[in-house]
All heavy atoms as an XYZ file, in Angstrom:
962
protein
N     -40.760      7.834     15.417
C     -39.768      8.859     15.632
C     -38.448      8.374     15.033
O     -38.024      7.286     15.266
C     -39.633      9.167     17.092
C     -38.641     10.298     17.484
S     -38.489     10.406     19.241
C     -39.085     12.076     19.372
N     -37.852      9.280     14.376
C     -36.416      8.971     13.761
C     -35.351      8.910     14.829
O     -35.294      9.752     15.732
C     -36.116     10.040     12.703
C     -35.968      9.506     11.345
C     -35.631     10.610     10.406
O     -34.441     10.943     10.249
O     -36.528     11.322      9.885
N     -34.512      7.936     14.692
C     -33.395      7.879     15.611
C     -32.387      8.939     15.234
O     -32.292      9.215     14.080
C     -32.728      6.515     15.675
O     -32.326      6.137     14.399
N     -31.683      9.431     16.153
C     -30.700     10.541     15.838
C     -29.493      9.985     14.927
O     -29.069      8.849     15.121
C     -30.093     11.005     17.136
C     -30.489      9.948     18.145
C     -31.655      9.169     17.614
N     -29.104     10.703     13.856
C     -28.052     10.361     13.077
C     -26.735     10.547     13.819
O     -26.617     11.584     14.508
C     -28.069     11.201     11.754
C     -29.272     10.947     10.925
C     -29.230     11.718      9.651
C     -30.458     11.393      8.819
N     -30.458     12.105      7.585
N     -25.813      9.553     13.607
C     -24.485      9.764     14.302
C     -23.866     10.964     13.666
O     -23.919     11.282     12.597
C     -23.784      8.437     14.039
C     -24.529      7.888     12.868
C     -25.937      8.416     12.851
N     -23.062     11.601     14.570
C     -22.323     12.763     14.087
C     -21.125     12.244     13.280
O     -20.866     11.050     13.258
C     -21.822     13.685     15.304
C     -20.924     12.792     16.205
O     -20.059     11.991     15.825
O     -21.011     13.035     17.526
N     -20.465     13.118     12.600
C     -19.434     12.687     11.707
C     -18.190     12.079     12.393
O     -17.582     11.249     11.811
C     -18.912     13.920     10.926
O     -18.365     14.964     11.789
N     -17.971     12.435     13.603
C     -16.919     11.762     14.418
C     -17.312     10.358     14.558
O     -16.369      9.477     14.463
C     -16.672     12.516     15.745
C     -16.249     13.922     15.533
C     -15.621     11.806     16.570
C     -14.935     14.205     14.877
N     -18.476     10.021     14.945
C     -18.869      8.676     15.132
C     -18.733      7.829     13.821
O     -18.335      6.662     13.801
C     -20.378      8.604     15.631
O     -20.483      9.232     16.887
N     -19.136      8.445     12.767
C     -19.011      7.895     11.463
C     -17.619      7.539     11.110
O     -17.223      6.335     10.664
C     -19.586      8.608     10.325
C     -21.080      8.792     10.316
C     -21.532      9.713      9.252
C     -23.001      9.972      9.244
N     -23.358     10.887      8.152
N     -16.652      8.497     11.291
C     -15.279      8.306     11.089
C     -14.764      7.142     12.066
O     -14.055      6.297     11.582
C     -14.493      9.508     11.285
C     -14.852     10.515     10.218
C     -13.040      9.342     11.274
C     -14.380     11.944     10.448
N     -15.120      7.206     13.319
C     -14.650      6.155     14.255
C     -15.097      4.783     13.808
O     -14.274      3.866     13.829
C     -15.057      6.520     15.590
N     -16.311      4.686     13.311
C     -16.822      3.398     12.863
C     -16.068      2.920     11.572
O     -15.758      1.726     11.519
C     -18.372      3.573     12.483
O     -18.857      2.430     11.939
N     -15.813      3.896     10.645
C     -15.061      3.504      9.460
C     -13.603      3.065      9.737
O     -13.098      2.119      9.235
C     -15.084      4.670      8.525
C     -16.396      4.869      7.876
C     -16.494      6.121      6.963
O     -15.658      6.915      6.992
N     -17.535      6.156      6.193
N     -12.977      3.778     10.722
C     -11.674      3.381     11.182
C     -11.629      1.987     11.820
O     -10.781      1.136     11.570
C     -11.106      4.410     12.114
C     -10.798      5.653     11.358
C      -9.790      3.896     12.856
C     -10.381      6.810     12.163
N     -12.642      1.715     12.533
C     -12.703      0.405     13.246
C     -12.991     -0.737     12.132
O     -12.285     -1.733     12.219
C     -13.916      0.387     14.143
C     -14.073     -0.909     14.955
C     -15.226     -0.882     15.901
O     -15.442      0.189     16.565
O     -16.017     -1.873     16.003
N     -13.718     -0.393     11.117
C     -13.927     -1.384     10.061
C     -12.638     -1.574      9.327
O     -12.284     -2.754      8.925
C     -14.981     -0.945      9.104
C     -15.368     -1.855      8.010
S     -16.619     -1.275      6.769
C     -15.548     -0.117      5.866
N     -11.895     -0.516      9.040
C     -10.607     -0.602      8.438
C      -9.651     -1.481      9.229
O      -8.943     -2.387      8.661
C      -9.956      0.758      8.041
C     -10.776      1.454      6.956
C      -8.475      0.661      7.716
C     -10.442      2.912      6.730
N      -9.610     -1.219     10.512
C      -8.754     -2.035     11.401
C      -9.077     -3.542     11.344
O      -8.187     -4.336     11.201
C      -8.863     -1.483     12.752
C      -8.161     -2.337     13.825
C      -6.611     -2.364     13.695
O      -6.050     -1.431     13.045
O      -6.034     -3.380     14.151
N     -10.326     -3.830     11.280
C     -10.760     -5.225     11.275
C     -10.415     -5.890      9.877
O     -10.211     -7.093      9.776
C     -12.281     -5.431     11.485
C     -12.547     -5.156     12.953
C     -14.124     -5.277     13.193
C     -14.459     -4.849     14.637
N     -15.920     -4.933     14.704
N     -10.434     -5.066      8.854
C     -10.275     -5.637      7.499
C      -8.975     -5.151      6.748
O      -8.987     -5.137      5.561
C     -11.513     -5.177      6.636
C     -12.765     -5.753      7.231
O     -12.894     -6.978      7.380
N     -13.655     -4.893      7.509
N      -7.941     -4.821      7.459
C      -6.754     -4.234      6.894
C      -6.145     -5.181      5.917
O      -5.740     -4.756      4.797
C      -5.761     -3.801      7.915
C      -5.245     -4.894      8.833
C      -4.409     -4.311      9.894
C      -4.130     -5.288     11.002
N      -3.697     -4.775     12.312
N      -6.039     -6.408      6.132
C      -5.443     -7.303      5.147
C      -6.333     -7.504      3.928
O      -5.843     -7.470      2.847
C      -5.192     -8.664      5.795
C      -4.020     -8.627      6.699
O      -3.135     -7.813      6.638
N      -4.029     -9.554      7.716
N      -7.598     -7.420      4.108
C      -8.604     -7.556      3.060
C      -8.373     -6.249      2.078
O      -8.377     -6.460      0.904
C      -9.962     -7.466      3.615
C     -11.118     -7.520      2.584
C     -11.366     -8.602      1.853
C     -11.739     -6.411      2.380
C     -12.423     -8.709      0.884
C     -12.849     -6.268      1.423
C     -13.114     -7.495      0.727
O     -14.064     -7.395     -0.246
N      -8.252     -5.119      2.759
C      -8.073     -3.843      1.966
C      -6.802     -3.959      1.273
O      -6.777     -3.656     -0.033
C      -8.117     -2.708      2.986
C      -9.472     -2.536      3.489
C      -7.648     -1.407      2.249
C      -9.637     -1.482      4.653
N      -5.654     -4.286      1.838
C      -4.352     -4.322      1.212
C      -4.417     -5.394      0.022
O      -3.867     -5.116     -1.024
C      -3.252     -4.595      2.174
C      -3.197     -3.395      3.187
C      -1.959     -4.925      1.518
C      -2.169     -3.616      4.301
N      -4.972     -6.510      0.293
C      -5.046     -7.507     -0.722
C      -5.875     -7.117     -1.897
O      -5.513     -7.437     -3.095
C      -5.558     -8.877     -0.099
C      -4.649     -9.529      0.818
O      -3.489     -9.182      0.913
O      -5.115    -10.547      1.422
N      -6.895     -6.351     -1.656
C      -7.697     -5.806     -2.736
C      -7.080     -4.731     -3.544
O      -7.240     -4.600     -4.767
C      -9.038     -5.412     -2.249
C     -10.119     -6.551     -2.076
O     -10.423     -7.114     -3.085
N     -10.432     -6.909     -0.853
N      -6.250     -3.937     -2.937
C      -5.410     -2.954     -3.663
C      -4.484     -3.662     -4.578
O      -4.353     -3.352     -5.749
C      -4.559     -2.106     -2.645
C      -3.498     -1.263     -3.380
C      -5.542     -1.151     -1.883
N      -3.997     -4.763     -4.110
C      -3.057     -5.682     -4.985
C      -3.780     -6.287     -6.166
O      -3.295     -6.298     -7.230
C      -2.336     -6.803     -4.104
N      -5.040     -6.649     -5.923
C      -5.872     -7.223     -6.992
C      -6.174     -6.126     -7.979
O      -6.063     -6.466     -9.218
C      -7.162     -7.830     -6.395
C      -8.232     -8.336     -7.386
C      -7.615     -9.505     -8.090
C      -9.440     -8.792     -6.689
N      -6.536     -4.998     -7.588
C      -6.844     -3.943     -8.463
C      -5.622     -3.593     -9.421
O      -5.663     -3.432    -10.618
C      -7.364     -2.638     -7.871
C      -7.405     -1.452     -8.696
C      -8.717     -2.898     -7.186
N      -4.447     -3.517     -8.723
C      -3.224     -3.226     -9.510
C      -2.925     -4.484    -10.373
O      -2.341     -4.209    -11.498
C      -2.104     -2.926     -8.557
C      -2.003     -1.408     -8.346
C      -2.899     -0.726     -7.531
C      -1.039     -0.600     -8.947
C      -2.899      0.599     -7.350
C      -1.034      0.758     -8.700
C      -1.939      1.385     -7.920
O      -1.872      2.683     -7.697
N      -3.177     -5.613    -10.026
C      -2.960     -6.851    -10.963
C      -3.742     -6.661    -12.212
O      -3.232     -6.973    -13.290
C      -3.315     -8.102    -10.188
O      -2.488     -8.220     -9.021
C      -3.131     -9.292    -10.987
N      -4.958     -6.153    -11.966
C      -5.857     -6.041    -13.164
C      -5.486     -4.787    -14.128
O      -5.296     -4.916    -15.325
C      -7.277     -5.806    -12.747
C      -7.791     -7.122    -12.067
C      -8.251     -5.461    -13.927
C      -9.072     -7.021    -11.341
N      -5.171     -3.702    -13.391
C      -4.842     -2.455    -14.205
C      -3.381     -2.274    -14.582
O      -3.134     -1.750    -15.669
C      -5.227     -1.242    -13.218
C      -6.693     -1.055    -12.878
C      -6.832      0.126    -11.963
C      -7.527     -0.931    -14.199
N      -2.488     -2.835    -13.790
C      -1.020     -2.698    -14.075
C      -0.297     -4.019    -13.929
O       0.494     -4.177    -13.000
C      -0.448     -1.591    -13.173
C      -1.212     -0.296    -13.125
C      -2.046      0.018    -12.047
C      -1.186      0.521    -14.297
C      -2.755      1.267    -12.083
C      -1.940      1.684    -14.315
C      -2.705      2.099    -13.210
O      -3.459      3.201    -13.186
N      -0.598     -4.936    -14.762
C      -0.107     -6.239    -14.554
C       1.418     -6.439    -14.630
O       1.977     -7.230    -13.971
C      -0.728     -7.187    -15.596
C      -1.205     -6.161    -16.691
C      -1.566     -4.894    -15.896
N       2.068     -5.547    -15.546
C       3.480     -5.667    -15.621
C       4.205     -5.313    -14.364
O       5.225     -5.836    -13.932
C       3.941     -4.805    -16.852
C       3.588     -5.268    -18.158
C       2.173     -4.694    -18.633
O       1.614     -3.876    -17.846
O       1.696     -5.037    -19.660
N       3.565     -4.266    -13.614
C       4.129     -3.891    -12.386
C       4.044     -4.994    -11.412
O       5.033     -5.277    -10.661
C       3.456     -2.587    -11.918
C       3.944     -2.110    -10.561
C       5.171     -1.470    -10.399
C       3.062     -2.173     -9.544
C       5.622     -0.967     -9.176
C       3.472     -1.596     -8.200
C       4.765     -1.077     -8.099
N       2.905     -5.584    -11.258
C       2.734     -6.636    -10.340
C       3.650     -7.891    -10.678
O       4.211     -8.456     -9.724
C       1.202     -7.120    -10.218
C       1.055     -8.305     -9.352
C       0.381     -5.850     -9.736
N       3.769     -8.196    -11.969
C       4.655     -9.318    -12.315
C       6.115     -9.019    -11.863
O       6.739     -9.952    -11.379
C       4.594     -9.536    -13.804
C       5.740    -10.434    -14.296
C       3.239    -10.140    -14.263
N       6.553     -7.781    -12.061
C       7.873     -7.436    -11.470
C       8.034     -7.725    -10.137
O       9.090     -8.131     -9.640
C       8.233     -5.942    -11.948
C       8.456     -5.714    -13.337
C       9.781     -5.854    -13.841
C      10.004     -5.379    -15.224
N      11.321     -5.524    -15.712
N       7.060     -7.254     -9.290
C       7.081     -7.424     -7.872
C       7.039     -8.891     -7.483
O       7.713     -9.367     -6.568
C       5.942     -6.711     -7.194
C       5.967     -5.169     -7.247
C       4.656     -4.480     -6.616
C       7.241     -4.571     -6.785
N       6.170     -9.713     -8.206
C       6.075    -11.111     -7.957
C       7.443    -11.857     -8.191
O       7.726    -12.887     -7.528
C       4.981    -11.781     -8.747
C       3.667    -11.533     -8.162
C       2.586    -12.203     -8.958
C       1.225    -12.069     -8.377
N       0.179    -12.719     -9.199
N       8.204    -11.389     -9.094
C       9.475    -11.905     -9.443
C      10.397    -11.919     -8.234
O      11.432    -12.637     -8.158
C      10.206    -11.303    -10.684
C       9.460    -11.731    -11.962
C      10.146    -11.165    -13.156
C       9.517    -11.538    -14.450
N      10.143    -11.005    -15.598
N      10.161    -10.928     -7.319
C      10.973    -10.864     -6.059
C      10.405    -11.706     -4.976
O      10.922    -11.706     -3.849
C      11.028     -9.412     -5.696
C      11.749     -8.528     -6.579
N      13.156     -8.521     -6.635
C      11.349     -7.708     -7.534
C      13.581     -7.673     -7.611
N      12.438     -7.109     -8.133
N       9.352    -12.486     -5.255
C       8.717    -13.348     -4.215
C       7.782    -12.653     -3.236
O       7.656    -13.207     -2.168
N       7.239    -11.574     -3.639
C       6.359    -10.834     -2.730
C       5.017    -11.547     -2.714
O       4.586    -12.039     -3.673
C       6.163     -9.418     -3.255
C       7.170     -8.318     -2.670
C       8.614     -8.661     -3.061
C       6.816     -6.950     -3.160
N       4.443    -11.399     -1.482
C       3.128    -12.026     -1.275
C       2.049    -11.017     -1.802
O       2.421     -9.796     -2.076
C       2.857    -12.288      0.203
O       2.790    -10.956      0.885
C       3.809    -13.165      0.810
N       0.841    -11.443     -1.834
C      -0.265    -10.485     -2.274
C      -0.282     -9.266     -1.433
O      -0.418     -8.237     -1.817
C      -1.628    -11.232     -2.258
O      -1.522    -12.351     -3.215
C      -2.774    -10.286     -2.653
N      -0.305     -9.498     -0.034
C      -0.360     -8.473      0.915
C       0.908     -7.534      0.763
O       0.670     -6.247      0.775
C      -0.399     -8.878      2.310
O      -1.633     -9.527      2.561
N       2.082     -8.041      0.489
C       3.239     -7.139      0.243
C       3.132     -6.406     -1.030
O       3.556     -5.255     -1.090
C       4.539     -8.051      0.172
C       4.845     -8.654      1.583
C       5.914     -9.765      1.518
O       6.152    -10.339      0.463
O       6.518     -9.979      2.560
N       2.524     -6.930     -2.050
C       2.248     -6.275     -3.283
C       1.260     -5.064     -3.044
O       1.543     -3.941     -3.519
C       1.812     -7.160     -4.445
C       2.975     -8.097     -4.857
C       1.251     -6.314     -5.604
C       2.576     -9.234     -5.713
N       0.275     -5.422     -2.329
C      -0.695     -4.351     -1.997
C      -0.056     -3.240     -1.180
O      -0.315     -2.027     -1.407
N       0.832     -3.564     -0.274
C       1.539     -2.584      0.534
C       2.297     -1.739     -0.421
O       2.326     -0.493     -0.309
C       2.467     -3.312      1.560
C       3.223     -2.446      2.460
C       2.676     -2.014      3.661
C       4.537     -2.031      2.132
C       3.397     -1.199      4.515
C       5.162     -1.235      3.034
C       4.671     -0.768      4.183
N       3.064     -2.250     -1.393
C       3.854     -1.546     -2.291
C       2.974     -0.568     -3.112
O       3.377      0.547     -3.419
C       4.643     -2.432     -3.280
S       5.859     -3.400     -2.455
N       1.805     -1.060     -3.483
C       0.898     -0.305     -4.295
C       0.321      1.021     -3.516
O       0.015      2.030     -4.126
C      -0.305     -1.125     -4.801
S       0.233     -2.463     -5.951
N       0.325      0.883     -2.193
C      -0.103      2.022     -1.468
C       0.926      3.256     -1.633
O       0.515      4.349     -1.655
C      -0.152      1.692      0.026
C      -1.250      0.682      0.397
C      -1.175      0.337      1.926
C      -2.612      1.189      0.074
N       2.085      2.904     -1.878
C       3.148      3.958     -2.201
C       2.847      4.573     -3.587
O       2.909      5.771     -3.822
C       4.543      3.438     -2.219
C       5.146      3.188     -0.849
C       5.614      1.981     -0.404
C       5.260      4.307      0.056
C       6.187      1.780      0.822
C       5.761      4.106      1.248
C       6.215      2.868      1.720
O       6.723      2.726      2.970
N       2.425      3.746     -4.584
C       2.239      4.243     -5.866
C       0.855      5.040     -5.939
O       0.792      6.125     -6.637
C       1.970      3.012     -6.864
C       3.193      2.110     -6.900
C       1.597      3.574     -8.310
C       4.501      2.858     -7.243
N      -0.030      4.745     -5.039
C      -1.210      5.581     -4.939
C      -0.876      6.923     -4.396
O      -1.599      7.954     -4.678
C      -2.267      4.858     -3.843
C      -2.754      3.651     -4.545
C      -3.355      5.883     -3.463
C      -3.642      2.774     -3.549
N       0.315      7.051     -3.677
C       0.658      8.365     -3.264
C       0.766      8.540     -1.674
O       1.035      9.603     -1.234
N       0.593      7.351     -1.054
C       0.651      7.462      0.490
C       2.145      7.387      0.821
O       2.968      6.822      0.246
C      -0.088      6.243      1.065
C      -1.520      6.134      0.763
C      -2.173      4.905      1.451
C      -2.262      7.405      1.328
N       2.394      8.062      2.005
C       3.635      8.107      2.604
C       3.690      7.082      3.770
O       2.680      6.635      4.232
C       3.986      9.494      3.184
C       4.090     10.534      2.175
C       2.984     11.341      1.846
C       5.218     10.636      1.432
C       3.142     12.339      0.859
C       5.323     11.598      0.384
C       4.192     12.406      0.121
O       4.366     13.349     -0.831
N       4.903      6.648      4.286
C       4.901      5.632      5.394
C       4.042      6.059      6.566
O       3.428      5.182      7.046
C       6.401      5.629      5.711
C       7.130      6.042      4.482
C       6.247      6.932      3.854
N       4.062      7.338      6.839
C       3.206      7.717      7.984
C       1.698      7.476      7.703
O       0.990      7.178      8.550
C       3.458      9.198      8.258
C       4.807      9.632      8.617
C       5.764      9.763      7.342
O       5.220     10.187      6.228
O       6.894      9.441      7.493
N       1.351      7.737      6.481
C      -0.076      7.497      6.095
C      -0.372      6.074      6.186
O      -1.456      5.599      6.643
C      -0.370      7.972      4.698
C      -0.085      9.411      4.525
O      -0.273     10.223      5.410
O       0.430      9.788      3.370
N       0.517      5.163      5.679
C       0.364      3.727      5.641
C       0.215      3.152      7.085
O      -0.700      2.429      7.424
C       1.401      3.121      4.837
C       1.270      3.446      3.342
C       1.320      1.523      4.964
C       2.492      3.040      2.496
N       1.080      3.707      7.909
C       1.036      3.280      9.311
C      -0.329      3.569      9.915
O      -0.834      2.772     10.605
C       2.174      4.058     10.070
C       2.306      3.689     11.541
C       3.426      4.493     12.131
C       3.431      4.290     13.656
N       4.481      5.029     14.277
N      -0.860      4.747      9.635
C      -2.151      5.116     10.191
C      -3.215      4.266      9.554
O      -4.129      3.808     10.332
C      -2.374      6.657      9.953
C      -3.749      7.116     10.417
C      -3.882      7.272     11.864
C      -4.750      7.369      9.592
C      -5.164      7.697     12.303
C      -6.037      7.659     10.113
C      -6.166      7.871     11.482
O      -7.419      8.234     11.888
N      -3.196      4.090      8.310
C      -4.241      3.310      7.591
C      -4.258      1.898      8.093
O      -5.371      1.371      8.377
C      -3.973      3.381      6.111
C      -4.921      2.489      5.215
C      -6.286      3.097      5.269
C      -4.406      2.385      3.766
N      -3.153      1.179      8.210
C      -3.154     -0.225      8.503
C      -2.984     -0.449     10.021
O      -2.959     -1.569     10.454
C      -2.239     -1.036      7.625
C      -0.769     -0.580      7.883
C      -2.619     -0.955      6.180
C       0.235     -1.499      7.188
N      -2.647      0.603     10.718
C      -2.590      0.540     12.203
C      -1.477     -0.395     12.520
O      -1.548     -1.268     13.482
C      -3.926      0.072     12.819
C      -4.950      1.013     12.653
C      -4.844      2.215     13.581
C      -6.134      3.029     13.517
N      -5.975      4.249     14.298
N      -0.420     -0.361     11.897
C       0.787     -1.166     12.214
C       1.816     -0.322     12.645
O       2.233      0.712     11.993
C       1.149     -2.050     10.974
C       0.230     -3.148     10.719
C       0.754     -3.981      9.602
N      -0.282     -5.022      9.287
C      -0.238     -5.674      8.119
N       0.701     -5.525      7.257
N      -1.228     -6.511      7.812
N       2.616     -0.709     13.641
C       3.721      0.032     14.100
C       5.041     -0.515     13.326
O       6.068      0.007     13.578
C       3.949     -0.133     15.665
C       2.866      0.378     16.422
C       3.018      0.201     17.834
C       1.793      0.750     18.651
N       2.022      0.598     20.063
N       4.851     -1.385     12.450
C       5.939     -2.161     11.862
C       6.134     -1.724     10.354
O       6.702     -2.479      9.627
C       5.716     -3.625     11.927
O       4.522     -3.961     11.323
C       5.593     -4.102     13.359
N       5.696     -0.480      9.963
C       5.835     -0.169      8.540
C       7.299     -0.210      8.181
O       7.752     -0.639      7.149
C       5.305      1.319      8.370
C       5.701      1.799      6.887
C       3.736      1.174      8.409
N       8.177      0.308      9.126
C       9.658      0.233      8.908
C      10.123     -1.240      8.770
O      10.906     -1.513      7.777
C      10.366      0.841     10.151
C      11.874      0.739      9.975
C      12.609      1.682      9.183
C      12.574     -0.207     10.617
C      13.972      1.543      9.080
C      13.968     -0.299     10.486
C      14.690      0.593      9.750
O      15.986      0.464      9.581
N       9.551     -2.117      9.514
C       9.938     -3.535      9.441
C       9.482     -4.111      8.032
O      10.256     -4.900      7.420
C       9.384     -4.337     10.586
C      10.008     -3.953     11.917
O      11.061     -3.349     11.904
N       9.351     -4.298     12.910
N       8.424     -3.778      7.657
C       7.826     -4.265      6.401
C       8.688     -3.661      5.249
O       8.965     -4.376      4.345
C       6.285     -3.905      6.138
C       5.458     -4.608      7.165
C       5.854     -4.184      4.709
C       4.004     -4.027      7.191
N       8.979     -2.444      5.309
C       9.892     -1.813      4.295
C      11.219     -2.500      4.209
O      11.723     -2.865      3.206
C      10.161     -0.303      4.633
C       9.069      0.531      4.175
O       8.143      0.137      3.397
N       9.004      1.769      4.678
N      11.776     -2.802      5.384
C      13.110     -3.532      5.515
C      12.923     -4.979      4.908
O      13.849     -5.389      4.045
C      13.528     -3.671      6.918
O      13.841     -2.394      7.428
N      11.883     -5.756      5.153
C      11.672     -6.992      4.545
C      11.578     -6.898      3.080
O      12.108     -7.649      2.326
C      10.351     -7.614      5.210
C      10.003     -8.960      4.450
C      10.945    -10.052      4.855
C       8.577     -9.306      4.991
N      10.834     -5.929      2.538
C      10.623     -5.766      1.115
C      11.920     -5.374      0.494
O      12.255     -5.914     -0.594
C       9.517     -4.709      0.782
C       8.120     -5.100      1.208
C       7.180     -3.918      1.008
C       7.672     -6.398      0.542
N      12.706     -4.509      1.003
C      13.982     -4.143      0.524
C      14.922     -5.275      0.433
O      15.576     -5.509     -0.620
C      14.655     -3.044      1.452
C      13.936     -1.735      1.358
C      14.596     -0.782      2.369
N      15.878     -0.317      1.975
C      15.986      0.633      0.989
N      14.967      1.275      0.451
N      17.229      1.033      0.619
N      14.886     -6.187      1.445
C      15.626     -7.375      1.421
C      15.226     -8.366      0.256
O      16.160     -8.863     -0.527
C      15.553     -8.045      2.765
C      16.447     -9.334      2.865
C      16.256     -9.903      4.334
C      17.255    -11.113      4.428
N      17.280    -11.659      5.767
N      13.935     -8.553      0.166
C      13.421     -9.384     -0.959
C      13.813     -8.840     -2.354
O      13.933     -9.641     -3.263
C      11.872     -9.514     -0.865
C      11.419    -10.522      0.227
C       9.948    -10.700      0.204
C       9.522    -11.872      1.034
N       8.090    -12.222      0.877
N      13.809     -7.556     -2.448
C      14.133     -6.940     -3.798
C      15.646     -6.634     -3.923
O      16.024     -5.942     -4.886
C      13.284     -5.696     -3.904
C      11.806     -5.995     -4.071
S      10.732     -4.637     -4.560
C      10.237     -4.219     -2.913
N      16.375     -7.074     -2.959
C      17.921     -6.914     -3.059
C      18.249     -5.427     -3.070
O      19.157     -5.031     -3.913
C      18.543     -7.659     -4.223
C      18.370     -9.092     -4.003
O      18.585     -9.631     -2.866
N      18.105     -9.819     -5.082
N      17.630     -4.565     -2.374
C      17.923     -3.131     -2.324
C      18.630     -2.928     -0.992
O      18.206     -3.223      0.051
C      16.587     -2.333     -2.331
C      15.720     -2.361     -3.537
C      14.430     -1.661     -3.299
C      16.465     -1.827     -4.782
N      19.845     -2.251     -1.099
C      20.589     -1.812      0.070
C      19.872     -0.610      0.693
O      19.259      0.116      0.094
C      22.037     -1.479     -0.252
C      22.792     -2.752     -0.735
O      22.572     -3.840     -0.245
N      23.660     -2.552     -1.748
N      20.147     -0.514      2.008
C      19.613      0.650      2.694
C      19.970      1.961      2.108
O      19.273      2.928      2.080
C      20.073      0.612      4.221
C      19.169      1.373      5.150
C      17.811      0.809      5.316
O      17.160      0.326      4.385
N      17.256      0.876      6.503
N      21.168      2.024      1.486
C      21.780      3.267      0.954
C      21.328      3.460     -0.508
O      21.566      4.550     -1.087
C      23.223      3.263      1.035
O      23.748      2.192      0.304
N      20.688      2.439     -1.139
C      20.218      2.566     -2.545
C      19.373      3.772     -2.772
O      19.597      4.595     -3.510
C      19.635      1.284     -3.067
C      20.611      0.138     -3.330
O      21.862      0.465     -3.425
O      20.169     -0.992     -3.438
N      18.259      3.610     -2.140
C      17.138      4.719     -2.264
C      16.031      4.274     -1.298
O      15.947      3.193     -0.798
C      16.582      4.832     -3.708
O      15.759      5.933     -3.813
C      15.859      3.533     -4.233
N      15.135      5.255     -1.158
C      13.902      4.942     -0.353
C      13.005      3.895     -1.190
O      13.027      4.046     -2.308
C      13.074      6.200     -0.052
C      13.775      7.071      0.867
O      14.691      6.721      1.614
N      13.329      8.333      0.849
N      12.374      3.103     -0.415
C      11.579      2.061     -1.110
C      10.476      2.714     -2.012
O      10.263      2.304     -3.112
C      10.992      1.077     -0.116
C      10.027      0.042     -0.553
C      10.795     -0.909     -1.517
C       9.323     -0.710      0.527
N       9.863      3.776     -1.444
C       8.756      4.392     -2.166
C       9.253      5.025     -3.434
O       8.682      4.927     -4.529
C       8.059      5.416     -1.381
C       8.853      6.560     -0.749
O      10.056      6.298     -0.470
O       8.342      7.707     -0.746
N      10.443      5.508     -3.472
C      11.076      6.145     -4.603
C      11.399      5.053     -5.663
O      11.135      5.158     -6.840
C      12.313      6.918     -4.253
C      11.880      8.213     -3.438
C      13.049      7.399     -5.534
C      13.083      9.027     -2.897
N      12.056      3.974     -5.156
C      12.246      2.872     -6.005
C      11.097      2.258     -6.801
O      11.128      2.000     -7.920
C      13.010      1.834     -5.267
C      13.594      0.650     -6.061
C      14.722      0.667     -6.687
C      12.843     -0.520     -6.443
N      14.941     -0.606     -7.355
C      13.800     -1.268     -7.226
C      11.652     -1.067     -6.146
C      13.491     -2.573     -7.789
C      11.349     -2.339     -6.585
C      12.245     -3.102     -7.482
N      10.024      2.101     -5.985
C       8.732      1.619     -6.485
C       8.123      2.562     -7.499
O       7.698      2.122     -8.531
C       7.798      1.351     -5.385
C       8.063      0.171     -4.545
C       7.219      0.283     -3.227
C       7.912     -1.170     -5.227
N       8.118      3.891     -7.245
C       7.644      4.848     -8.118
C       8.478      4.885     -9.403
O       7.904      5.078    -10.523
C       7.536      6.261     -7.474
C       6.425      6.278     -6.437
C       6.501      7.594     -5.656
C       5.365      7.575     -4.622
N       5.428      8.810     -3.908
N       9.780      4.790     -9.344
C      10.600      4.748    -10.577
C      10.318      3.496    -11.402
O      10.158      3.602    -12.595
C      12.114      4.777    -10.169
C      12.526      6.167     -9.635
O      11.899      7.204     -9.841
N      13.660      6.128     -8.918
N      10.144      2.301    -10.731
C       9.817      1.087    -11.482
C       8.432      1.234    -12.205
O       8.353      0.939    -13.302
C       9.818     -0.086    -10.517
C       9.274     -1.358    -11.103
C      10.252     -1.890    -12.166
C       9.168     -2.390     -9.944
N       7.450      1.813    -11.501
C       6.229      2.025    -12.049
C       6.234      3.010    -13.288
O       5.607      2.750    -14.291
C       5.209      2.568    -11.029
C       3.797      2.548    -11.411
C       2.920      1.479    -11.311
C       3.289      3.766    -11.993
C       1.649      1.522    -11.749
C       1.909      3.811    -12.428
C       1.157      2.684    -12.257
N       7.002      3.983    -13.019
C       7.121      5.076    -14.128
C       7.872      4.536    -15.356
O       7.404      4.833    -16.565
C       7.770      6.318    -13.599
O       7.083      6.807    -12.542
C       7.947      7.410    -14.618
N       8.772      3.637    -15.113
C       9.473      2.958    -16.311
C       8.427      2.087    -17.151
O       8.604      2.118    -18.294
C      10.549      2.051    -15.843
C      11.782      2.834    -15.306
C      12.819      1.830    -14.704
O      12.784      0.583    -15.064
O      13.691      2.214    -13.963
N       7.536      1.473    -16.392
C       6.607      0.569    -16.993
C       5.377      1.325    -17.649
O       4.853      0.949    -18.657
C       6.125     -0.482    -16.109
C       7.125     -1.437    -15.529
C       6.596     -2.223    -14.342
C       7.637     -2.370    -16.620
N       5.070      2.403    -17.015
C       3.914      3.237    -17.401
C       4.213      4.699    -17.374
O       3.784      5.366    -16.593
C       2.726      2.937    -16.428
C       2.389      1.459    -16.321
C       2.818      0.734    -15.178
C       1.634      0.808    -17.262
C       2.532     -0.587    -15.011
C       1.286     -0.551    -17.085
C       1.800     -1.259    -15.982
O       1.473     -2.589    -15.839
N       5.002      5.086    -18.483
C       5.476      6.500    -18.436
C       4.415      7.537    -18.656
O       4.595      8.664    -18.285
C       6.459      6.520    -19.620
C       6.090      5.291    -20.455
C       5.568      4.314    -19.526
N       3.247      7.099    -19.206
C       2.208      8.051    -19.467
C       1.231      8.294    -18.228
O       0.407      9.084    -18.255
C       1.321      7.633    -20.705
C       2.182      7.670    -21.911
O       3.136      8.442    -22.028
N       1.836      6.782    -22.792
N       1.515      7.489    -17.141
C       0.726      7.668    -15.948
C       1.445      8.501    -14.945
O       2.599      8.141    -14.458
C       0.245      6.342    -15.360
C      -0.569      5.572    -16.396
C      -0.443      6.473    -14.023
C      -0.904      4.232    -15.985
N       0.886      9.595    -14.439
C       1.485     10.511    -13.483
C       1.229     10.016    -12.115
O       0.064      9.844    -11.802
C       1.059     11.937    -13.726
C       1.460     12.414    -15.175
C       1.681     12.863    -12.625
C       0.878     13.779    -15.506
N       2.220      9.801    -11.240
C       1.999      9.439     -9.877
C       2.576     10.533     -9.020
O       3.502     11.228     -9.430
C       2.603      8.059     -9.604
C       4.049      7.925     -9.860
C       1.751      6.976    -10.241
C       4.671      6.682     -9.511
N       2.251     10.567     -7.733
C       2.665     11.629     -6.838
C       4.036     11.154     -6.399
O       4.400     10.067     -6.146
C       1.735     11.651     -5.635
C       0.603     12.592     -5.876
C      -0.336     12.860     -4.691
C      -0.037     12.573     -3.297
N      -1.000     12.936     -2.418
């Protein structure tokens, strides 16, 4: 007899639990993918002393995620704190621009033929 298949809610809950356990792994892998595909962008971020996880976090903005999405994805209540730390490392004043806009502008300067959200 076949065991019952879990419903979609159970599958989603299981996937969210896996993401929670592996959030740094996921973010680090996003950074790795961007290092391979968009090395100039990653080099620019590394010049500011960003860690692999911080670069992956920045790349989540390039993918098109918003702070609220990132907060949900990585289950951290500190997205604002991470943004502040990154702004400080990149010498961006609070009044300069939003971090996501700054990152998207930098990416677009380096890769003008790639459309990002």
